[in-house]
Structure formats: structure tokens, C-alpha cells
C-alpha positions in Angstrom: 55.5 5.1 -44.8 52.1 6.6 -45.6 52.9 9.6 -43.4 56.3 10.0 -45.0 54.7 9.9 -48.5 52.1 12.6 -47.5 54.7 14.9 -46.1 56.9 14.5 -49.2 53.9 15.1 -51.4 52.9 18.2 -49.6 56.4 19.6 -49.7 56.8 18.9 -53.4 53.6 20.8 -54.2 54.5 23.8 -52.0 56.8 25.2 -54.7 54.0 25.2 -57.3 51.0 27.6 -57.4 48.1 27.9 -59.8 46.1 30.1 -62.1 43.9 31.4 -59.3 46.9 33.7 -58.6 45.8 35.7 -61.6 42.1 36.1 -61.0 42.4 39.8 -61.8 44.1 39.3 -65.1 41.9 39.4 -68.2 43.4 37.1 -70.9 41.2 38.4 -73.7 43.9 40.6 -75.2 46.5 37.8 -75.1 44.0 35.3 -76.6 43.1 37.8 -79.3 46.7 38.3 -80.3 47.2 34.6 -80.5 44.1 34.3 -82.7 45.4 37.2 -85.0 48.5 35.2 -85.7 46.7 31.9 -86.3 48.5 29.9 -89.0 51.7 31.9 -88.7 54.9 30.2 -89.8 57.3 28.7 -87.2 60.4 29.3 -89.5 61.3 32.6 -87.7 60.4 31.8 -84.1 62.0 34.9 -82.6 59.8 37.1 -84.8 56.6 35.1 -84.1 57.3 35.3 -80.4 57.9 39.0 -80.6 54.6 39.5 -82.4 52.7 37.5 -79.8 54.2 39.2 -76.7 55.4 42.8 -77.6 52.0 44.4 -76.8 51.5 42.6 -73.5 52.8 44.0 -70.2 52.8 41.1 -67.7 54.7 37.9 -67.7 51.6 35.8 -67.4 49.9 37.5 -70.4 53.0 36.9 -72.5 53.0 33.3 -71.6 49.3 33.0 -72.1 49.6 34.3 -75.7 52.4 31.8 -76.4 50.6 28.9 -74.8 47.3 29.6 -76.5 49.0 30.0 -79.9 50.9 26.7 -79.6 47.8 24.8 -78.3 45.6 26.1 -81.2 48.1 25.9 -84.1 50.0 22.7 -83.7 48.5 19.3 -84.7 49.1 16.2 -82.6 51.1 13.8 -84.8 49.9 10.3 -84.1 52.6 8.6 -86.2 55.3 10.4 -84.2 53.6 9.3 -81.1 53.7 5.7 -82.2 57.4 5.9 -83.0 58.2 7.4 -79.7 56.0 4.8 -77.9 57.9 2.0 -79.7 61.2 3.4 -78.5 59.9 3.8 -75.0 58.9 0.1 -75.0 62.4 -0.9 -76.2 64.0 1.1 -73.4 61.4 0.2 -70.8 64.0 -1.4 -68.5 66.5 1.5 -68.8 64.8 4.7 -67.7 68.0 6.8 -67.9 68.7 5.5 -71.5 65.2 6.6 -72.6 65.6 10.0 -71.1 69.0 10.4 -72.8 67.4 9.3 -76.1 64.4 11.6 -75.6 66.7 14.6 -75.0 68.7 13.7 -78.1 65.7 13.3 -80.4 64.1 16.6 -79.5 66.0 18.7 -82.2 64.7 16.2 -84.9 61.2 16.4 -83.5 61.4 20.2 -83.6 62.8 20.1 -87.2 59.7 18.2 -88.3 57.5 20.5 -86.3 58.9 23.6 -88.1 58.1 22.0 -91.5 54.7 20.5 -90.8 53.2 22.2 -87.7 52.7 18.6 -86.4 54.3 16.9 -83.4 53.9 14.6 -80.4 54.1 15.7 -76.8 57.8 16.2 -76.8 57.5 18.8 -79.6 54.7 20.7 -77.9 56.8 20.9 -74.7 59.9 21.9 -76.6 58.1 24.6 -78.6 56.6 26.1 -75.4 60.0 26.1 -73.8 61.7 27.8 -76.8 59.1 30.5 -77.2 58.9 31.2 -73.5 62.7 31.5 -73.3 62.7 33.9 -76.3 60.1 36.0 -74.4 62.5 36.2 -71.4 60.7 33.6 -69.2 62.2 30.6 -67.5 60.6 27.4 -68.7 61.7 23.8 -68.6 60.5 20.5 -70.1 59.3 17.9 -67.7 59.4 14.2 -68.7 57.4 11.5 -66.9 54.2 9.5 -66.9 50.6 10.5 -67.7 47.4 8.6 -67.0 44.2 9.1 -69.0 40.8 7.3 -68.8 41.9 5.2 -71.8 45.5 4.8 -70.7 46.0 3.1 -67.3 49.7 2.5 -66.6 51.5 -0.3 -64.9 54.6 -0.2 -62.8 56.8 -1.6 -65.6 55.6 1.0 -68.2 58.2 3.4 -69.5 57.8 7.2 -69.3 55.1 8.3 -71.9 54.6 12.0 -71.8 56.3 15.5 -71.6 54.9 18.8 -70.4 56.2 22.1 -69.0 56.8 24.1 -65.9 57.0 27.8 -66.2 58.3 30.5 -63.8 56.1 33.6 -63.6 56.7 36.3 -61.0 59.2 34.1 -59.2 56.7 31.3 -58.8 56.5 28.0 -60.6 53.4 26.7 -62.5 52.6 23.6 -64.5 50.9 23.3 -67.8 50.3 20.7 -70.6 50.0 22.2 -74.1 49.6 18.7 -75.7 46.5 18.0 -73.7 45.1 21.5 -74.2 45.4 21.2 -78.0 42.7 18.5 -78.6 42.6 14.8 -79.0 43.5 12.2 -81.6 40.8 9.7 -82.4 41.0 6.5 -84.5 38.3 6.3 -87.1 38.2 3.0 -89.0 41.7 2.5 -87.9 43.0 5.8 -89.2 44.2 8.6 -86.8 42.2 11.8 -86.9 43.2 14.8 -84.8 40.3 16.8 -83.4 41.6 20.3 -82.5 39.6 21.4 -79.4 41.4 23.8 -77.1 41.0 23.0 -73.4 41.9 25.7 -71.0 42.1 23.6 -67.9 45.7 22.6 -68.3 47.0 26.2 -68.5 48.6 26.9 -65.1 46.8 24.0 -63.7 46.0 23.3 -60.1 49.2 21.4 -59.0 47.3 19.1 -56.5 45.0 18.0 -59.3 47.7 17.9 -61.9 49.8 15.3 -60.1 46.9 13.0 -60.1 47.4 12.3 -63.8 51.0 13.5 -64.3 54.0 12.0 -62.6 57.3 13.8 -63.2 60.7 12.1 -63.3 63.6 13.9 -61.7 66.4 13.6 -64.3 69.0 14.5 -61.7 68.0 11.7 -59.3 66.7 9.1 -61.7 67.9 6.2 -59.7 66.3 7.5 -56.6 62.7 7.7 -58.0 60.4 7.1 -55.1 58.7 3.8 -56.0 56.1 4.2 -53.2 55.1 7.6 -54.7 54.8 6.0 -58.2 52.7 3.1 -56.9 50.4 5.6 -55.2 50.1 7.6 -58.5 49.2 4.4 -60.4 46.6 3.2 -57.9 44.7 6.5 -57.7 41.2 7.1 -59.3 40.8 7.9 -63.0 40.6 11.7 -63.4 38.8 13.3 -66.3 39.9 16.6 -67.9 36.6 18.2 -66.8 37.8 18.1 -63.2 40.3 20.9 -64.2 37.5 23.4 -64.9 36.7 24.5 -61.4 39.0 22.7 -60.4 37.5 19.8 -58.5 39.9 17.5 -56.8 39.0 13.9 -55.7 40.9 13.4 -52.4 39.3 10.2 -51.0 39.4 7.3 -51.3 43.1 7.5 -52.3 42.9 4.3 -54.4 40.7 3.6 -57.4 39.9 0.0 -56.4 37.9 -0.5 -53.2 37.0 -3.9 -51.7 34.1 -3.8 -49.2 31.4 -6.0 -47.8 27.7 -5.8 -48.5 25.9 -3.0 -46.6 29.2 -1.1 -46.2 29.4 2.6 -46.8 32.0 4.4 -49.0 32.5 8.1 -48.6 33.9 9.9 -51.7 35.4 13.3 -50.9 36.1 16.2 -53.3 37.9 19.4 -52.7 36.1 22.3 -54.4 36.4 26.1 -54.6 34.8 27.8 -51.6 31.0 27.7 -51.5 30.8 25.6 -54.7 27.2 24.5 -55.5 27.5 22.5 -58.7 25.2 19.6 -59.2 26.9 16.4 -58.0 25.8 13.0 -59.2 26.9 9.4 -58.5 26.5 6.9 -61.4 26.7 3.2 -60.6 27.6 0.9 -63.5 27.2 -2.8 -62.7 26.9 -5.7 -65.2 26.1 -3.5 -68.1 23.4 -1.6 -66.2 23.8 2.1 -65.4 22.0 3.5 -62.4 21.8 7.1 -61.1 22.3 6.7 -57.4 20.8 8.9 -54.6 23.7 9.3 -52.2 23.8 11.5 -49.1 25.8 14.6 -50.0 27.4 16.8 -47.3 28.8 20.2 -48.2 31.4 22.3 -46.4 33.1 25.5 -47.5 35.6 23.7 -49.8 34.8 20.0 -49.4 32.0 17.8 -50.7 31.4 14.3 -49.2 29.3 11.8 -51.2 28.1 9.0 -48.9 27.0 5.9 -50.7 25.8 2.6 -49.2 26.3 -0.6 -51.3 23.5 -3.0 -50.5 24.1 -5.6 -53.2 27.1 -7.8 -54.1 28.9 -7.2 -57.4 31.5 -5.1 -59.2 30.6 -1.5 -59.6 32.2 1.2 -61.7 31.4 4.3 -59.7 31.4 7.6 -61.7 31.4 11.0 -60.0 29.7 13.6 -62.2 29.5 17.3 -61.7 27.1 19.4 -63.9 26.7 16.3 -66.1 30.5 16.0 -66.7 32.5 13.1 -65.5 35.1 14.0 -62.9 36.5 10.7 -61.6 35.9 7.0 -61.6 36.4 4.4 -58.9 35.9 0.6 -59.0 34.1 -0.9 -55.9 33.9 -4.7 -55.4 31.2 -5.6 -52.9 31.5 -9.1 -51.4 
């Protein structure tokens, strides 16, 4: 079963590529155009899309201008998020019914978006799709599950997120404008949206992307691979900073590890070739944080972090690169 899952996983990723395809493209012009139209109205979407893309020659630059504009001009609407979350819970046992409802509610979400420049993830994905389509690009909305460091899902959770896949130069890419836009924080119980554009989810590395995004195939909803979903839920916590390089935790496969005292755990990361970022391992046990001194092995595109656990207890193990958290595991030492 494990071999079958890995083969399916690799095949499913083979149709997606990543931003590294465009190393020679300078996105400064596209970003500048998006900035020039900051605050523009959504009421005439064809005109706005034309303004954002007419001076750009390549498909990827046109999409970049659209994506950057959406991610820097639309506010995440926490109240809409709560309403959609409530509906998701009501339809938790009927995945197809939720997807049908989610598709039907999209025009209403978009109507509010046009009036207020605020929306939840469904609205972000819908707006990206509409503008990309107006620019002559093929773009679709993807519904599914998303995991964050503060939102760990269970098997009975309903789908909780939407994002996009975009075809550029006959290849498919994934992106998440909602997560690029910023974050909503609760201050004294009141929601506050902090706009903070994050570039890592633009044409993201697909291998890393599927570690915190799980897509549902609308056409084969009753055949969703539960083993794949279980593997998705049991993986390590991935932080957005991992998308910078990108840095991909590949081992252990599961977040929770049960070992004996004096055992060794090897944490493996896939990194860009000849990556020499500062790697640290932080051990958090019983309220005490400790900077470990693991043995670190480096190959061309892989880093192994070898840690021996000499004392019993429950450890939160945080992998940090250049003082930014990348991933978290939980190790129980008997």
C-alpha cells in the first residue's frame, strides 16, 4: 500500500511544475504595473485586467500582474470565513453536497467582493480565475483541505480551503492568493487583517505545496483516496517560510514519532542544489526550549539532521533555517 501511494503521489505531481521554470523572467515590470493600479475598482473587471496585462508579453508576466494585484488589494473577510466554516460543518458528512453548495455560493461571494474588496478564500480563487480567463489564460479553482500551524485537521473535517491551478506555456502550476495576501489575527476577540504579501505561494513548488494543500477531485468525489488523505493529515507541520527556497521536509513522513531513549532520528530536507543556509534544531520539552547540536550532513540537494534523544519525554522538534521555522515534529521518547 505504501509503494502504491508513493507511485500515485509521484504521478500526480508529474503534471505540475514550479516557478523555477521562469528563473530568467524579471517580474519587476509586472509588479510595478500591479502597484500602479493599487486600489482600482473591480466593477469593470475586463478593463482592469486589460490595464494589468496589455503591456506584458509573456503569459507568466500577465498572470504575475493579476496574482500580485489580487493578493495586495483584496482583504481577507473573517466574517465570511466564519459563515463558510459553519456551512462546512453542517455538511461535514456530505462532501459532494458541500462542493455543490460551494459552487453555488461563489457568485454571491463575488458580488460582495465587487462591493467591498473583501472576501474569503473562495472569493480570492474565483477572482484569480476570472481575471486570468479574461487575459486568455486557462485557470481553474481547486477545492480541498489546507493545514496550517494553527489549524491541524482530522479525518472527519470538511473541506476548508480553495486555491487555483493555472496553465502557462502548456504546463500547470499551483498558487494560493489567499495565503499570499496576509493573515487575519484576533485582537481582543476582534478580527484584524494584516496585509502582508508573501511571494512563496506564487507558482509554488508542487511537492511542498501538497504538504499543506490536499485537493478534492470533483469528478471522482466518491473515490477520494483515504490512504492519501490520512498521509496528508499525519505529515509534519509546514510553515510558509519553507516556500522561500523552497525547503521540503521529506523524512520522517509522519509528524508524530515514538522512539526509545538513546534512539536516533534523522530529519531530511530537500533543498536547492548547494544550499548552505544555517540549519538549527530547536527542542521544546516541558516548557523549556533548547538549541540542539545535531550532526548535519549535506549533499547537493539534501540535508540530513541527525539527532540523538538521550532523555525520556515529549519533545516538540522545530527545524529552523536562517532563524525561520520550516517544520515541526513531535517526538515521544520512552
